[in-house]
C-alpha positions in Angstrom: 6.5 -3.1 -22.9 6.4 -1.4 -26.2 8.3 2.2 -26.5 7.2 4.4 -29.2 9.8 6.6 -31.3 8.0 8.6 -33.6 6.5 12.0 -32.9 3.1 10.8 -31.3 4.9 8.7 -28.8 4.1 9.5 -25.2 6.5 11.2 -22.9 6.8 12.6 -19.7 8.8 15.5 -20.5 12.1 16.8 -19.4 12.6 16.6 -15.4 14.0 19.6 -13.9 12.0 20.1 -11.0 12.1 19.2 -7.3 9.4 16.6 -7.0 6.4 16.7 -4.5 6.9 18.8 -1.3 3.5 18.9 0.6 2.6 19.6 4.4 -1.4 18.8 4.1 -3.7 19.9 7.2 -7.2 19.4 6.2 -9.9 20.0 9.1 -13.0 18.1 8.3 -15.0 18.5 11.6 -14.1 16.2 14.4 -11.1 14.8 12.0 -7.9 16.3 11.3 -5.2 15.4 8.4 -2.0 16.4 9.4 1.0 14.8 7.2 3.8 15.6 5.3 4.9 14.2 1.8 8.0 14.7 -0.1 8.8 12.7 -3.3 11.5 13.1 -5.9 10.4 12.6 -9.6 10.5 8.9 -10.6 9.7 7.9 -6.6 6.3 6.0 -6.2 5.2 6.6 -2.8 1.8 4.5 -1.4 -0.5 5.8 1.5 -1.7 2.6 3.6 -3.8 3.2 6.5 -7.4 1.4 7.7 -10.6 3.1 6.7 -10.7 6.5 8.5 -7.2 7.0 8.7 -7.2 10.2 6.0 -5.6 8.5 2.7 -8.1 9.4 0.6 -8.8 13.1 2.2 -4.8 13.1 1.4 -5.4 12.2 -2.2 -8.2 14.7 -2.8 -6.2 17.2 -1.3 -3.3 16.5 -3.7 -5.8 16.9 -6.3 -7.4 20.3 -5.3 -10.6 18.7 -4.9 -10.0 19.2 -0.2 -8.8 22.5 -0.1 -6.3 22.7 2.5 -6.6 24.1 6.1 -2.9 24.9 6.6 0.4 23.9 5.4 1.6 23.9 1.7 1.3 22.0 -1.4 4.5 22.6 -4.0 5.3 20.6 -7.2 8.3 21.2 -8.9 8.9 24.3 -6.9 5.3 26.0 -7.8 2.8 26.3 -5.2 -0.2 24.5 -6.0 -2.4 25.7 -2.9 -4.9 27.9 -4.8 -4.3 26.4 -8.2 -8.1 25.0 -9.3 -7.6 20.9 -9.9 -8.3 21.3 -13.6 -5.4 23.8 -13.8 -3.0 21.4 -12.2 -0.1 19.1 -13.7 -1.8 16.4 -12.0 -3.5 12.8 -13.2 -5.8 10.8 -11.1 -6.7 7.2 -11.5 -10.1 6.7 -9.7 -11.1 3.5 -7.9 -13.8 2.8 -10.7 -11.9 4.6 -13.6 -15.0 6.8 -14.1 -14.6 6.5 -17.6 -17.0 8.5 -19.9 -19.5 5.8 -21.1 -20.6 7.4 -24.2 -16.8 8.0 -25.6 -14.7 4.8 -27.3 -11.3 4.3 -25.8 -9.9 6.5 -28.0 -11.8 9.3 -27.2 -11.7 9.1 -23.3 -7.9 8.9 -23.9 -7.8 11.9 -26.2 -10.2 14.0 -24.0 -7.2 15.3 -21.8 -5.0 16.8 -24.6 -8.2 17.9 -25.9 -8.8 20.3 -22.5 -5.5 21.2 -22.9 -5.5 22.9 -26.3 -4.7 20.1 -28.5 -6.5 19.8 -32.2 -9.0 16.5 -32.5 -6.3 15.3 -34.6 -3.5 15.8 -32.4 -5.4 14.6 -29.2 -6.3 11.7 -31.4 -2.6 10.7 -32.6 -1.7 11.0 -28.8 -4.3 9.0 -27.5 -3.5 6.1 -30.1 0.2 6.4 -29.0 -0.9 5.6 -25.5 -3.5 2.9 -26.2 -0.8 1.3 -28.2 2.0 1.7 -25.5 -0.9 0.0 -23.0 -1.5 -2.9 -25.7 -4.9 -1.7 -26.2 -4.7 -0.5 -29.9 -7.1 -3.1 -30.9 -9.5 -1.9 -28.4 -9.5 2.0 -29.6 -13.0 1.9 -30.8 -14.3 0.2 -27.7 -16.9 1.9 -25.6 -16.3 1.4 -22.1 -19.1 -1.2 -21.4 -17.3 -3.5 -23.8 -14.0 -3.4 -22.1 -12.9 -5.8 -19.3 -11.9 -4.4 -16.3 -8.5 -4.6 -16.8 -8.7 -2.9 -20.0 -10.5 -0.4 -18.5 -8.0 0.2 -15.6 -5.4 0.5 -18.7 -7.7 3.1 -20.5 -7.8 5.1 -17.5 -3.8 4.8 -16.6 -3.4 5.9 -20.5 -6.1 8.9 -20.0 -4.3 10.1 -16.8 -1.2 9.8 -18.4 -2.1 11.6 -21.5 -1.8 15.3 -20.2 2.0 14.5 -18.8 1.2 15.2 -15.7 4.0 16.0 -13.0 2.0 14.1 -10.1 0.0 10.7 -11.0 -2.7 10.3 -8.1 -3.9 6.4 -7.9 -6.9 5.3 -5.8 -7.0 2.0 -5.1 -6.4 1.4 -8.6 -6.7 -2.3 -8.5 -9.9 -2.7 -6.1 -12.6 -3.4 -8.9 -10.7 -6.2 -10.6 -11.1 -9.9 -9.6 -8.2 -11.6 -7.9 -6.9 -13.3 -11.6 -7.3 -10.1 -13.2 -5.4 -8.1 -10.6 -2.5 -10.1 -10.6 -1.8 -9.6 -14.3 -3.0 -6.0 -14.0 -0.7 -5.3 -11.2 2.3 -6.6 -13.0 1.7 -4.2 -15.6 1.2 -1.2 -13.5 4.7 -2.0 -12.2 6.1 -1.4 -15.8 4.5 1.5 -16.4 5.0 3.1 -12.9 8.5 2.1 -13.6 8.6 4.2 -17.0 7.1 7.3 -15.3 9.5 10.1 -14.7 7.5 12.2 -12.2 6.1 11.6 -8.7 3.2 8.9 -8.3 1.3 8.4 -5.2 -1.1 5.4 -4.7 -3.7 4.8 -1.9 -4.5 1.3 -1.2 -5.6 -0.9 1.4 -3.8 -3.6 -0.1 -0.3 -4.5 1.2 0.5 -6.6 -1.7 -0.2 -3.6 -4.2 1.8 -1.3 -1.8 4.4 -3.8 -1.6 5.1 -4.5 -5.3 4.3 -1.1 -7.0 5.6 1.5 -4.5 9.6 2.3 -3.5 8.4 4.0 -0.2 5.7 3.5 2.2 3.6 5.9 4.2 1.5 4.8 6.9 -1.3 7.1 8.0 -3.6 6.1 11.1 -6.2 8.7 12.6 -4.5 11.5 10.2 -1.1 11.1 11.0 1.7 9.6 9.7 3.2 6.2 12.2 5.6 5.1 10.2 7.4 5.4 6.7 10.3 3.9 4.9 11.0 1.1 2.2 8.6 -2.0 2.1 11.6 -4.1 3.5 12.2 -1.8 6.6 8.5 -1.8 7.5 7.4 -5.3 6.9 11.0 -5.9 9.0 10.1 -3.6 11.7 6.3 -2.6 12.1 5.6 -0.1 14.9 1.9 -0.3 15.4 -0.5 -3.2 15.7 -2.2 -2.3 12.3 1.2 -2.4 10.6 2.4 -5.6 12.1 -1.2 -7.0 10.9 -0.6 -5.8 7.5 3.0 -7.7 7.2 1.7 -10.5 9.2 3.8 -10.6 12.3 3.0 -10.9 16.1 4.3 -7.5 17.5 4.5 -6.4 21.1 6.2 -3.1 23.3 8.2 -3.7 26.0 11.2 -2.4 28.2 14.7 -4.4 27.0 17.4 -5.4 29.7 20.1 -7.2 27.9 18.5 -10.3 25.7 15.3 -10.1 28.0 12.1 -8.2 27.2 9.6 -7.4 29.5 6.5 -6.6 27.8 4.2 -3.9 28.9 1.2 -6.3 28.8 2.2 -9.8 29.2 5.4 -11.8 30.2 9.0 -11.6 29.1 10.3 -12.8 25.9 14.1 -13.9 25.3 15.7 -12.3 22.0 19.0 -12.6 20.4 19.2 -8.9 20.4 21.2 -7.1 23.3 19.2 -3.8 24.2 18.1 -1.6 26.7 15.4 0.4 27.1 11.9 0.8 25.2 11.7 -1.9 22.4 9.6 -3.6 19.8 9.7 -7.2 19.5 8.0 -8.7 16.5 8.1 -12.8 15.3 6.0 -14.3 12.7 3.3 -16.8 13.0 5.2 -19.4 11.4 7.7 -18.9 14.1 5.0 -20.2 16.7 5.3 -24.3 17.9 2.2 -25.3 19.5 1.9 -28.6 21.8 -1.3 -30.0 23.3 0.6 -30.8 26.5 3.7 -28.9 28.0 6.6 -29.9 26.0 9.0 -32.0 28.2 12.6 -30.8 28.7 11.7 -27.4 27.4 13.0 -24.4 29.4 10.4 -22.0 30.3 12.0 -19.1 28.2 9.4 -18.4 25.3 7.0 -20.6 26.6 3.1 -19.9 27.2 0.2 -21.3 28.1 -2.6 -20.1 25.8 -6.2 -21.1 24.5 -7.4 -21.2 20.9 -10.1 -18.9 20.0 -10.2 -19.1 16.4 -9.1 -20.5 13.5 -9.1 -19.8 9.6 -7.4 -21.0 6.5 -4.4 -19.0 5.8 -3.2 -19.5 2.1 -2.2 -23.4 2.2 -2.0 -23.4 6.3 -4.3 -23.2 9.4 -3.8 -19.7 11.2 -4.9 -20.1 14.7 -5.7 -17.1 17.3 -4.3 -17.6 20.6 -5.3 -15.9 23.9 -3.7 -16.2 27.7 -0.3 -15.6 28.8 0.4 -13.9 25.4 -2.0 -13.6 23.0 -0.6 -14.3 19.5 -1.2 -15.9 16.0 0.2 -19.2 14.9 0.7 -20.8 11.4 0.7 -24.3 11.3 -0.5 -26.9 8.4 -3.6 -28.6 8.2 -2.2 -31.9 9.3 -0.7 -30.4 12.1 -3.7 -28.9 13.2 -5.6 -32.2 12.8 -3.3 -34.2 15.1 -3.4 -31.3 17.9 -7.1 -31.4 17.5 -7.3 -27.9 17.4 -10.5 -25.9 18.1 -11.5 -23.0 19.6 -11.3 -23.5 23.7 -8.5 -25.8 23.0 -5.7 -25.4 25.7 -2.2 -25.5 24.1 1.3 -24.8 25.0 2.7 -21.8 22.3 6.8 -21.8 21.9 8.9 -19.6 20.1 13.0 -19.6 19.6 14.9 -16.6 20.3 16.4 -16.6 17.1 13.2 -16.3 16.0 12.2 -13.0 17.3 13.3 -9.6 16.2 13.7 -7.0 18.8 14.5 -3.1 17.6 14.3 0.1 19.6 10.3 1.8 20.0 
């Protein structure tokens, strides 16, 4: 990424503030959002959750587009609860970018500085610096319809950053891109966010976007935070079915007595951890080995009779959905799936080694 040293170079300003301190309570009929978000300058926080969880409502509340029913919103120590959206030091990158179709890329980016009192020449100088930083200097005169998806995304990001926001909001910023462009733009966006000195909040349903771009994940379900932590923490120790599916793990809840976990709904699982009381047990689909006949010589520990309910391609493997003594998913090679003659309704035996499970307090 190119850094600019002249007087028109974009900067994030001096950081003396306290970052984001928000308790967002929004009542919308039967739905109620009630979450707490804090972040220091330089942090990138990703809000994850299923459709209808409240992610977009939270983003709209931060932007001032959805009034708070209760709670508070402070940015760098300043109360923003009653500050109108246009007066907040907040930049937004929308899912569909919402660039002005009649303006060039340069004038789209210059729009913010102009609204903040810059002269036309000053605003254009600042916009040119941002476009150069985004690698778009050659597209300054292009209108949005002549930009690729990745170029439009970077113009939208430049437009949001040109006003030097203290809070940057990104609403599904990569959702409109095809898979090839998404990979490239995700890498570029990571670099720009790493260089952003204020707080960034990213809303996404894509776990890869969240894992790559964010320092901390906040998982929201039914308007409440169900889990938060670093991407590594959440990937290793999911606490809801949604999070487990997000990171690709089989997850169960039960009661531990030593190395044995008696599941709330299902059989017992043997683990390497020695625990007592309520716990979660998780293991990846790749840890599951399938057999058509009960394996000879296998102990009864972590061996379950199951039935195949579905098969789908998952990367370069086959993912099998299983029901029976223990509902689970298993990953296997296409060769293994063919040799086992797997098909919906097929009866199989599933095994998992204790060393491949992970148990942790619930």
